[in-house]
C-alpha positions as CSV (number, residue, x, y, z in Angstrom):
1,M,182.1,149.2,-20.4
2,S,185.2,149.9,-18.6
3,F,187.0,148.6,-15.5
4,S,186.3,151.7,-13.7
5,S,182.8,151.6,-14.5
6,D,182.4,148.0,-13.3
7,I,183.7,149.0,-9.7
8,K,182.2,152.2,-9.4
9,N,178.6,150.2,-10.5
10,E,179.5,147.8,-8.0
11,L,179.9,150.2,-5.4
12,C,177.1,152.3,-6.0
13,K,174.6,149.2,-5.5
14,L,176.0,149.1,-1.7
15,E,173.2,150.3,0.9
16,F,174.0,152.6,3.9
17,K,174.0,151.0,6.7
18,R,175.7,153.7,9.4
19,E,174.3,157.1,9.6
20,C,178.4,157.8,10.5
21,C,179.8,156.0,7.2
22,L,177.0,157.5,5.1
23,R,177.7,161.4,5.8
24,A,181.5,159.9,5.6
25,E,180.5,158.8,1.6
26,C,179.1,162.1,1.0
27,Y,181.8,164.2,2.2
28,G,184.6,161.8,0.4
29,A,182.0,162.6,-2.8
30,W,181.4,166.0,-2.9
31,L,185.2,167.1,-1.6
32,F,186.7,165.4,-4.1
33,S,183.9,166.2,-6.5
34,K,184.9,169.0,-9.8
35,C,184.4,172.3,-7.3
36,F,183.1,172.3,-3.8
37,T,183.0,175.8,-2.8
38,L,180.3,178.8,-1.9
39,K,180.5,179.3,-5.5
40,E,179.9,176.3,-7.0
41,A,179.5,172.6,-5.5
42,A,179.3,170.3,-8.8
43,F,180.3,167.1,-10.4
44,V,180.3,165.3,-14.0
45,T,180.4,161.8,-14.4
46,E,179.9,159.8,-17.1
47,N,178.4,157.1,-14.9
48,G,174.3,157.2,-14.5
49,A,174.4,155.1,-11.3
50,V,177.0,157.9,-9.8
51,A,175.0,160.6,-10.3
52,R,172.1,159.5,-9.2
53,R,174.3,158.0,-5.7
54,M,175.8,161.5,-5.2
55,L,172.4,163.3,-5.0
56,E,171.2,160.6,-2.7
57,L,174.3,161.2,-0.7
58,A,173.5,164.7,-0.8
59,A,169.8,164.6,0.6
60,A,170.4,161.8,3.3
61,G,174.0,162.4,4.1
62,A,174.2,166.9,4.4
63,G,170.1,167.2,3.9
64,V,170.2,169.3,0.8
65,S,168.8,168.5,-2.9
66,G,171.1,168.8,-5.9
67,E,169.9,168.8,-9.8
68,L,171.0,166.5,-12.7
69,S,171.5,167.4,-16.5
70,F,172.7,165.2,-19.1
71,G,174.8,166.3,-22.0
72,G,178.7,166.2,-23.5
73,S,182.0,165.7,-21.1
74,R,185.0,167.7,-22.2
75,R,186.0,164.3,-23.9
76,K,182.7,165.1,-26.2
77,K,180.9,162.0,-24.2
78,P,177.8,161.6,-23.1
79,A,177.8,163.1,-19.0
80,Y,175.9,164.2,-16.2
81,R,176.4,167.3,-14.4
82,G,175.2,167.4,-10.9
83,G,175.2,170.1,-8.3
84,L,173.9,172.2,-5.9
85,P,172.1,175.5,-7.6
86,D,171.6,177.7,-5.1
87,S,174.0,179.5,-2.4
88,G,171.6,177.7,0.8
89,S,172.6,174.3,-0.6
90,R,176.1,174.8,-0.7
91,E,176.6,176.7,2.4
92,A,174.4,173.8,4.2
93,M,176.7,171.6,2.3
94,L,179.9,173.1,3.6
95,Q,179.0,173.7,6.9
96,E,177.6,170.4,7.5
97,F,181.4,169.2,7.2
98,G,182.9,172.0,9.0
99,H,183.8,174.2,5.8
100,T,183.4,177.7,5.3
101,G,183.7,177.8,1.6
102,K,187.2,180.1,2.0
103,E,189.2,178.4,3.0
104,T,192.3,179.3,0.6
105,S,193.7,175.8,0.4
106,L,191.1,172.5,0.8
107,R,191.9,170.3,3.2
108,L,190.6,167.4,4.3
109,N,188.6,167.6,7.4
110,R,189.7,164.5,10.0
111,A,186.4,165.3,12.3
112,N,184.2,163.3,9.0
113,V,186.4,160.5,9.2
114,E,187.0,160.1,12.8
115,N,185.4,156.3,12.8
116,S,187.2,153.2,11.1
117,C,184.6,152.4,9.6
118,C,183.8,155.4,7.9
119,V,187.4,155.7,6.4
120,A,186.5,153.2,4.0
121,A,183.1,154.7,3.1
122,F,184.9,158.4,2.8
123,L,187.5,156.6,0.6
124,R,184.5,154.7,-1.6
125,G,183.2,158.5,-2.2
126,A,186.1,160.0,-3.2
127,F,186.2,157.1,-5.9
128,L,183.0,157.3,-7.3
129,T,184.2,161.0,-8.3
130,C,187.6,161.2,-9.2
131,G,188.7,157.7,-8.8
132,T,189.7,155.4,-12.4
133,A,191.3,151.7,-12.7
134,T,192.7,150.7,-15.9
135,D,191.5,147.3,-17.6
136,P,193.8,145.1,-15.8
137,N,194.6,142.9,-19.0
138,K,196.4,146.0,-19.8
139,E,198.1,147.1,-16.9
140,Y,197.6,147.4,-13.3
141,H,196.9,151.0,-12.4
142,L,194.4,152.7,-10.0
143,E,194.4,156.2,-9.4
144,F,192.6,159.5,-7.5
145,A,192.6,162.3,-9.9
146,V,193.1,165.9,-7.5
147,P,193.4,169.4,-8.3
148,H,194.8,170.0,-5.2
149,K,198.3,169.8,-3.7
150,N,197.2,169.5,-0.3
151,L,194.3,167.7,-1.0
152,A,196.1,164.9,-2.4
153,N,198.5,164.7,0.4
154,D,195.6,164.6,2.8
155,L,194.0,161.6,0.4
156,Y,198.0,160.4,0.3
157,T,198.0,160.0,4.1
158,L,194.7,158.6,4.8
159,L,195.6,155.6,2.6
160,C,198.8,155.1,4.1
161,E,197.4,155.1,7.3
162,V,194.8,152.4,6.6
163,E,195.6,149.4,9.2
164,A,194.2,146.6,7.3
165,F,197.1,146.4,4.7
166,P,199.7,148.3,3.4
167,L,198.7,150.0,0.3
168,S,201.8,151.8,-0.6
169,P,200.4,154.6,-2.9
170,A,202.2,157.3,-4.4
171,V,201.7,161.3,-5.7
172,A,202.6,163.0,-8.4
173,L,202.5,165.8,-10.6
174,R,200.3,165.5,-13.8
175,K,198.7,168.7,-16.1
176,G,198.6,171.3,-13.4
177,G,196.8,168.8,-10.9
178,Y,198.0,166.1,-8.8
179,V,197.2,162.4,-8.7
180,V,197.6,159.5,-6.0
181,Y,198.2,156.1,-7.3
182,M,199.1,152.7,-6.8
183,K,200.6,150.5,-10.0
184,E,200.9,146.7,-7.9
185,S,198.4,144.6,-8.4
186,G,198.3,143.4,-4.4
187,P,197.5,146.9,-3.3
188,I,194.9,147.6,-5.8
189,E,192.9,143.9,-4.8
190,D,192.9,145.2,-1.5
191,L,191.7,148.7,-1.9
192,L,188.8,147.5,-4.2
193,T,187.8,144.8,-1.5
194,Y,188.1,147.6,1.1
195,L,186.0,149.9,-0.8
196,G,183.0,147.6,-1.3
197,A,183.8,145.8,-4.6
198,P,185.0,142.3,-4.1
199,G,183.9,141.4,-7.3
200,A,186.2,144.2,-9.4
201,A,189.0,143.0,-7.1
202,M,188.1,139.3,-7.5
203,E,188.3,140.2,-11.3
204,L,191.6,141.7,-11.1
205,M,193.1,138.5,-9.5
206,Q,191.7,136.3,-12.1
207,V,193.8,138.5,-14.8
208,K,196.8,137.9,-12.5
209,M,196.6,134.5,-12.5
210,Y,196.0,133.8,-15.9
211,K,199.0,136.7,-17.0
212,E,201.1,134.3,-14.5
213,V,200.4,131.1,-15.7
214,K,200.6,132.1,-19.5
215,N,204.1,133.8,-18.3
216,N,204.9,130.7,-16.8
217,I,204.2,128.7,-20.1
218,N,206.1,131.2,-21.9
219,R,209.0,131.2,-19.7
220,K,208.8,127.4,-19.7
221,T,208.5,127.5,-23.7
222,N,211.4,129.6,-24.1
223,F,214.0,127.8,-22.1
224,E,212.9,124.3,-24.1
225,T,213.3,126.4,-27.3
226,A,216.8,127.4,-26.1
227,N,217.7,124.0,-25.3
228,M,216.5,122.6,-28.4
229,D,218.4,125.1,-30.7
230,K,221.4,124.1,-28.3
231,T,220.7,120.8,-29.1
232,Y,220.4,120.8,-32.8
233,S,223.1,123.1,-33.0
234,A,225.3,120.4,-31.2
235,S,224.0,118.0,-33.2
236,A,224.9,119.7,-36.5
237,R,228.1,119.8,-35.5
238,Q,228.8,116.5,-34.9
239,V,227.0,115.5,-38.1
240,A,229.8,117.6,-40.3
241,A,232.3,116.1,-38.8
242,I,231.6,112.3,-39.0
243,A,230.2,113.4,-42.7
244,A,234.0,114.4,-43.0
245,I,235.5,111.1,-41.8
246,S,232.9,109.6,-43.9
247,D,234.3,111.4,-47.3
248,T,237.6,110.6,-46.1
249,Q,238.7,107.2,-44.8
250,G,235.0,106.2,-44.1
251,L,233.5,105.0,-41.2
252,H,234.4,101.6,-41.3
253,S,238.2,102.6,-40.4
254,L,236.4,103.7,-37.0
255,P,237.3,101.8,-33.9
256,E,233.8,99.8,-33.6
257,E,232.0,101.6,-30.4
258,L,232.9,105.2,-32.7
259,E,231.5,103.8,-35.7
260,E,228.2,102.6,-34.3
261,L,227.5,105.9,-32.3
262,A,228.7,107.7,-35.6
263,R,226.0,106.1,-37.9
264,L,223.6,106.4,-35.4
265,R,223.9,110.0,-34.6
266,L,223.8,110.2,-38.9
267,D,220.4,108.2,-38.9
268,H,218.9,110.2,-36.0
269,P,220.2,113.5,-35.8
270,D,217.3,114.6,-33.4
271,M,218.0,112.3,-30.6
272,T,219.3,113.5,-27.2
273,L,222.6,112.2,-25.9
274,R,220.4,110.5,-23.2
275,E,218.3,108.8,-26.0
276,L,221.6,107.8,-28.2
277,G,223.1,106.4,-24.7
278,Q,220.0,104.5,-24.3
279,R,220.0,103.1,-27.9
280,L,223.6,102.0,-27.3
281,G,223.2,100.7,-23.6
282,I,225.9,103.3,-22.4
283,T,225.6,106.9,-20.3
284,R,224.7,109.8,-21.2
285,S,228.7,111.1,-20.6
286,G,229.9,108.2,-22.6
287,V,227.9,109.1,-25.3
288,N,229.1,112.8,-24.9
289,H,232.7,111.7,-24.8
290,R,232.7,109.3,-27.7
291,L,231.0,112.7,-29.6
292,Q,234.1,114.7,-28.7
293,R,236.8,112.2,-30.4
294,L,234.3,111.9,-33.6
295,L,234.7,115.9,-33.6
296,Q,238.1,116.2,-33.0
297,M,238.8,113.8,-35.9
298,G,236.4,115.6,-37.8
299,E,237.7,119.1,-37.2
300,K,241.5,117.7,-37.6
301,I,240.4,116.6,-41.0
302,L,238.6,120.1,-41.9
303,E,241.6,121.7,-41.0
304,E,243.9,119.7,-43.6
305,R,241.4,120.9,-46.1
306,G,241.6,124.6,-45.1
307,V,238.4,125.0,-43.2
308,D,238.2,127.2,-40.0
309,S,235.6,125.1,-38.5
310,L,232.6,122.3,-38.9
311,L,229.9,125.4,-38.7
Protein backbone atom coordinates (compact mmCIF):
# COMPACT_ATOMS: atom_id res chain seq x y z
CA MET A 1 0.00 0.00 0.00
CA SER A 2 1.00 3.60 -0.54
CA PHE A 3 1.82 6.03 2.25
CA SER A 4 -1.47 7.86 1.50
CA SER A 5 -3.41 4.61 1.93
CA ASP A 6 -1.68 3.92 5.23
CA ILE A 7 -2.66 7.39 6.48
CA LYS A 8 -6.29 7.03 5.37
CA ASN A 9 -6.60 3.54 6.85
CA GLU A 10 -5.35 4.88 10.17
CA LEU A 11 -7.77 7.82 10.04
CA CYS A 12 -10.70 5.56 9.22
CA LYS A 13 -10.12 3.57 12.41
CA LEU A 14 -10.88 6.60 14.58
CA GLU A 15 -14.13 6.44 16.49
CA PHE A 16 -16.65 9.26 16.51
CA LYS A 17 -16.56 10.71 20.03
CA ARG A 18 -18.46 13.98 19.64
CA GLU A 19 -21.53 14.74 17.61
CA CYS A 20 -20.14 18.09 16.47
CA CYS A 21 -16.91 16.49 15.23
CA LEU A 22 -18.84 13.75 13.45
CA ARG A 23 -20.77 16.38 11.53
CA ALA A 24 -17.59 18.36 10.81
CA GLU A 25 -15.83 15.31 9.36
CA CYS A 26 -18.90 14.46 7.30
CA TYR A 27 -19.00 18.01 5.98
CA GLY A 28 -15.29 18.06 5.12
CA ALA A 29 -15.45 14.70 3.36
CA TRP A 30 -18.47 15.50 1.18
CA LEU A 31 -17.61 19.17 0.56
CA PHE A 32 -14.25 18.13 -0.95
CA SER A 33 -15.58 15.05 -2.74
CA LYS A 34 -15.91 14.76 -6.52
CA CYS A 35 -19.25 16.63 -6.60
CA PHE A 36 -21.31 18.41 -3.96
CA THR A 37 -24.34 19.92 -5.70
CA LEU A 38 -28.09 19.37 -6.04
CA LYS A 39 -27.45 17.66 -9.35
CA GLU A 40 -24.82 15.28 -8.05
CA ALA A 41 -23.14 14.38 -4.77
CA ALA A 42 -20.52 11.72 -5.42
CA PHE A 43 -17.03 10.50 -4.62
CA VAL A 44 -14.44 8.15 -6.13
CA THR A 45 -11.75 6.41 -4.08
CA GLU A 46 -9.42 3.45 -4.43
CA ASN A 47 -9.53 2.90 -0.68
CA GLY A 48 -12.25 0.59 0.63
CA ALA A 49 -12.01 1.93 4.19
CA VAL A 50 -12.60 5.47 2.93
CA ALA A 51 -15.58 4.36 0.81
CA ARG A 52 -17.25 2.71 3.80
CA ARG A 53 -16.54 5.68 6.07
CA MET A 54 -18.08 8.08 3.54
CA LEU A 55 -21.40 6.21 3.73
CA GLU A 56 -21.17 6.00 7.52
CA LEU A 57 -20.58 9.76 7.68
CA ALA A 58 -23.52 10.48 5.39
CA ALA A 59 -25.83 8.37 7.53
CA ALA A 60 -24.60 9.45 10.97
CA GLY A 61 -23.68 13.05 10.14
CA ALA A 62 -26.49 14.06 7.79
CA GLY A 63 -29.11 11.34 8.13
CA VAL A 64 -29.01 10.28 4.47
CA SER A 65 -28.24 6.98 2.76
CA GLY A 66 -25.75 6.56 -0.05
CA GLU A 67 -24.93 3.90 -2.59
CA LEU A 68 -21.62 2.27 -3.39
CA SER A 69 -20.35 0.44 -6.48
CA PHE A 70 -17.00 -0.99 -7.52
CA GLY A 71 -15.32 -0.50 -10.88
CA GLY A 72 -12.39 1.21 -12.58
CA SER A 73 -11.06 4.71 -12.01
CA ARG A 74 -9.71 7.16 -14.60
CA ARG A 75 -6.28 5.72 -13.86
CA LYS A 76 -7.63 2.28 -14.83
CA LYS A 77 -7.28 1.05 -11.27
CA PRO A 78 -10.02 -0.63 -9.22
CA ALA A 79 -12.04 2.05 -7.46
CA TYR A 80 -15.12 2.57 -5.37
CA ARG A 81 -17.78 4.97 -6.62
CA GLY A 82 -20.26 6.29 -4.13
CA GLY A 83 -22.89 8.96 -3.92
CA LEU A 84 -26.36 10.08 -3.00
CA PRO A 85 -28.63 8.65 -5.71
CA ASP A 86 -31.82 10.67 -5.20
CA SER A 87 -32.36 14.40 -5.20
CA GLY A 88 -34.05 14.34 -1.80
CA SER A 89 -30.90 12.94 -0.15
CA ARG A 90 -28.69 15.46 -1.90
CA GLU A 91 -30.93 18.35 -0.88
CA ALA A 92 -31.02 17.11 2.73
CA MET A 93 -27.22 16.81 2.84
CA LEU A 94 -26.72 20.32 1.45
CA GLN A 95 -29.29 21.87 3.78
CA GLU A 96 -27.77 20.10 6.77
CA PHE A 97 -24.60 22.10 6.23
CA GLY A 98 -26.16 25.39 5.16
CA HIS A 99 -25.86 25.07 1.37
CA THR A 100 -28.51 25.42 -1.29
CA GLY A 101 -26.70 23.65 -4.11
CA LYS A 102 -27.28 26.69 -6.31
CA GLU A 103 -24.23 28.69 -5.20
CA THR A 104 -22.24 30.19 -8.05
CA SER A 105 -19.07 29.47 -6.11
CA LEU A 106 -18.72 26.64 -3.61
CA ARG A 107 -17.34 27.97 -0.31
CA LEU A 108 -16.64 26.69 3.19
CA ASN A 109 -19.52 27.41 5.59
CA ARG A 110 -17.68 28.43 8.76
CA ALA A 111 -20.72 27.72 10.91
CA ASN A 112 -19.90 24.02 10.63
CA VAL A 113 -16.41 24.37 12.13
CA GLU A 114 -17.01 26.91 14.90
CA ASN A 115 -15.56 24.69 17.64
CA SER A 116 -11.78 24.26 17.67
CA CYS A 117 -12.16 20.50 18.08
CA CYS A 118 -14.14 20.36 14.86
CA VAL A 119 -11.41 21.88 12.70
CA ALA A 120 -9.28 18.72 12.94
CA ALA A 121 -12.30 16.55 12.14
CA PHE A 122 -13.22 18.71 9.15
CA LEU A 123 -9.66 18.60 7.78
CA ARG A 124 -9.59 14.84 8.35
CA GLY A 125 -12.70 14.45 6.22
CA ALA A 126 -11.19 16.67 3.51
CA PHE A 127 -7.99 14.62 3.45
CA LEU A 128 -9.92 11.36 3.11
CA THR A 129 -11.52 12.49 -0.14
CA CYS A 130 -9.01 14.85 -1.76
CA GLY A 131 -5.73 14.42 0.12
CA THR A 132 -2.57 12.54 -0.81
CA ALA A 133 0.90 12.22 0.71
CA THR A 134 4.06 11.14 -1.09
CA ASP A 135 6.20 8.31 0.23
CA PRO A 136 8.65 10.15 2.56
CA ASN A 137 11.48 7.95 1.28
CA LYS A 138 11.10 9.84 -2.02
CA GLU A 139 10.18 13.35 -0.89
CA TYR A 140 8.17 15.27 1.69
CA HIS A 141 4.89 16.34 0.12
CA LEU A 142 1.26 16.40 1.29
CA GLU A 143 -1.55 18.00 -0.67
CA PHE A 144 -5.28 18.53 -1.03
CA ALA A 145 -6.53 18.58 -4.65
CA VAL A 146 -9.44 21.03 -4.90
CA PRO A 147 -11.37 21.81 -8.12
CA HIS A 148 -12.63 25.25 -7.02
CA LYS A 149 -10.41 28.30 -6.47
CA ASN A 150 -12.44 29.88 -3.65
CA LEU A 151 -12.77 26.56 -1.84
CA ALA A 152 -9.01 26.02 -2.14
CA ASN A 153 -8.41 29.47 -0.66
CA ASP A 154 -10.85 28.72 2.19
CA LEU A 155 -8.97 25.51 2.97
CA TYR A 156 -5.64 27.35 2.84
CA THR A 157 -6.95 29.96 5.29
CA LEU A 158 -8.27 27.32 7.67
CA LEU A 159 -4.91 25.51 7.69
CA CYS A 160 -3.12 28.79 8.40
CA GLU A 161 -5.43 29.41 11.35
CA VAL A 162 -4.56 26.17 13.17
CA GLU A 163 -3.22 27.49 16.47
CA ALA A 164 -1.42 24.38 17.70
CA PHE A 165 1.48 24.76 15.24
CA PRO A 166 2.40 26.64 12.05
CA LEU A 167 1.58 24.50 9.00
CA SER A 168 2.84 26.93 6.33
CA PRO A 169 0.68 25.68 3.42
CA ALA A 170 0.77 27.02 -0.13
CA VAL A 171 -1.67 27.08 -3.06
CA ALA A 172 -0.87 26.31 -6.69
CA LEU A 173 -2.80 25.94 -9.94
CA ARG A 174 -2.54 22.50 -11.53
CA LYS A 175 -4.32 21.11 -14.61
CA GLY A 176 -7.33 23.37 -14.27
CA GLY A 177 -7.69 22.72 -10.53
CA TYR A 178 -5.93 23.84 -7.38
CA VAL A 179 -3.69 22.14 -4.83
CA VAL A 180 -3.14 23.24 -1.26
CA TYR A 181 0.14 21.65 -0.27
CA MET A 182 3.02 21.39 2.20
CA LYS A 183 6.57 20.32 1.39
CA GLU A 184 8.36 20.42 4.76
CA SER A 185 8.54 17.34 6.95
CA GLY A 186 7.84 19.15 10.23
CA PRO A 187 4.47 20.69 9.26
CA ILE A 188 3.42 17.42 7.58
CA GLU A 189 4.21 15.48 10.76
CA ASP A 190 2.23 18.02 12.80
CA LEU A 191 -0.75 17.90 10.47
CA LEU A 192 -0.88 14.09 10.42
CA THR A 193 -0.83 14.01 14.22
CA TYR A 194 -3.49 16.73 14.32
CA LEU A 195 -5.75 14.78 11.95
CA GLY A 196 -5.44 11.62 14.05
CA ALA A 197 -2.70 9.65 12.30
CA PRO A 198 0.21 9.62 14.81
CA GLY A 199 1.42 6.28 13.42
CA ALA A 200 1.97 7.79 9.96
CA ALA A 201 3.59 10.86 11.54
CA MET A 202 5.99 8.60 13.45
CA GLU A 203 6.84 6.71 10.25
CA LEU A 204 7.67 9.99 8.53
CA MET A 205 9.85 11.07 11.49
CA GLN A 206 11.73 7.76 11.39
CA VAL A 207 12.40 8.14 7.66
CA LYS A 208 13.61 11.72 8.24
CA MET A 209 15.93 10.59 11.05
CA TYR A 210 17.34 7.83 8.84
CA LYS A 211 17.94 10.32 6.01
CA GLU A 212 19.66 12.76 8.36
CA VAL A 213 21.95 10.05 9.74
CA LYS A 214 22.74 8.85 6.22
CA ASN A 215 23.45 12.40 5.03
CA ASN A 216 25.71 13.05 8.01
CA ILE A 217 27.63 9.86 7.28
CA ASN A 218 27.94 10.82 3.61
CA ARG A 219 29.15 14.32 4.50
CA LYS A 220 31.71 12.89 6.91
CA THR A 221 32.85 10.32 4.34
CA ASN A 222 33.15 12.98 1.63
CA PHE A 223 35.11 15.22 4.00
CA GLU A 224 37.45 12.41 4.95
CA THR A 225 37.86 11.37 1.31
CA ALA A 226 38.72 14.95 0.33
CA ASN A 227 41.28 15.10 3.13
CA MET A 228 42.74 11.77 2.04
CA ASP A 229 42.97 12.96 -1.57
CA LYS A 230 44.70 16.11 -0.40
CA THR A 231 47.11 14.09 1.76
CA TYR A 232 47.93 11.62 -1.01
CA SER A 233 48.46 14.43 -3.52
CA ALA A 234 50.90 16.19 -1.18
CA SER A 235 52.63 12.91 -0.40
CA ALA A 236 53.09 12.14 -4.10
CA ARG A 237 54.79 15.53 -4.65
CA GLN A 238 57.04 14.91 -1.68
CA VAL A 239 58.02 11.43 -2.91
CA ALA A 240 58.73 12.84 -6.38
CA ALA A 241 60.98 15.54 -4.90
CA ILE A 242 62.87 13.03 -2.75
CA ALA A 243 63.28 10.70 -5.74
CA ALA A 244 64.73 13.56 -7.79
CA ILE A 245 67.25 14.28 -5.01
CA SER A 246 68.11 10.59 -4.69
CA ASP A 247 68.67 10.19 -8.45
CA THR A 248 70.95 13.22 -8.78
CA GLN A 249 72.97 13.66 -5.61
CA GLY A 250 71.88 10.83 -3.36
CA LEU A 251 70.02 11.08 -0.07
CA HIS A 252 73.29 10.72 1.83
CA SER A 253 74.16 14.25 0.72
CA LEU A 254 71.29 15.68 2.76
CA PRO A 255 71.59 16.97 6.31
CA GLU A 256 70.93 14.17 8.77
CA GLU A 257 67.46 15.40 9.82
CA LEU A 258 66.32 15.73 6.16
CA GLU A 259 67.80 12.37 5.13
CA GLU A 260 65.99 10.62 7.98
CA LEU A 261 62.66 12.19 7.00
CA ALA A 262 63.22 11.57 3.27
CA ARG A 263 63.83 7.84 3.80
CA LEU A 264 60.82 7.59 6.14
CA ARG A 265 58.56 9.29 3.59
CA LEU A 266 59.75 6.97 0.79
CA ASP A 267 59.02 3.95 2.97
CA HIS A 268 55.65 5.27 4.16
CA PRO A 269 54.01 7.49 1.48
CA ASP A 270 50.59 7.04 3.13
CA MET A 271 51.59 8.43 6.53
CA THR A 272 50.16 11.73 7.71
CA LEU A 273 52.39 14.55 8.93
CA ARG A 274 51.36 13.78 12.48
CA GLU A 275 52.34 10.12 12.12
CA LEU A 276 55.69 11.05 10.57
CA GLY A 277 56.32 13.42 13.45
CA GLN A 278 55.55 10.70 15.99
CA ARG A 279 58.12 8.43 14.35
CA LEU A 280 60.77 11.15 14.36
CA GLY A 281 59.89 12.64 17.74
CA ILE A 282 59.12 16.09 16.34
CA THR A 283 56.00 18.19 15.88
CA ARG A 284 53.72 18.16 12.86
CA SER A 285 54.89 21.70 12.11
CA GLY A 286 58.49 20.54 12.21
CA VAL A 287 57.76 17.73 9.73
CA ASN A 288 56.01 20.16 7.41
CA HIS A 289 58.95 22.58 7.54
CA ARG A 290 61.46 19.86 6.62
CA LEU A 291 59.28 18.53 3.82
CA GLN A 292 59.02 22.04 2.37
CA ARG A 293 62.82 22.17 2.25
CA LEU A 294 62.91 18.82 0.44
CA LEU A 295 60.24 20.05 -2.00
CA GLN A 296 62.24 23.19 -2.79
CA MET A 297 65.36 21.13 -3.42
CA GLY A 298 63.49 18.68 -5.63
CA GLU A 299 61.78 21.42 -7.63
CA LYS A 300 65.13 23.14 -8.21
CA ILE A 301 66.60 19.90 -9.56
CA LEU A 302 63.62 19.37 -11.89
CA GLU A 303 63.80 22.96 -13.14
CA GLU A 304 67.43 22.37 -14.06
CA ARG A 305 66.26 19.30 -15.98
CA GLY A 306 63.60 21.32 -17.78
CA VAL A 307 60.61 19.76 -15.95
CA ASP A 308 57.89 22.27 -15.06
CA SER A 309 56.65 20.73 -11.81
CA LEU A 310 56.85 17.70 -9.57
CA LEU A 311 53.40 16.38 -10.63
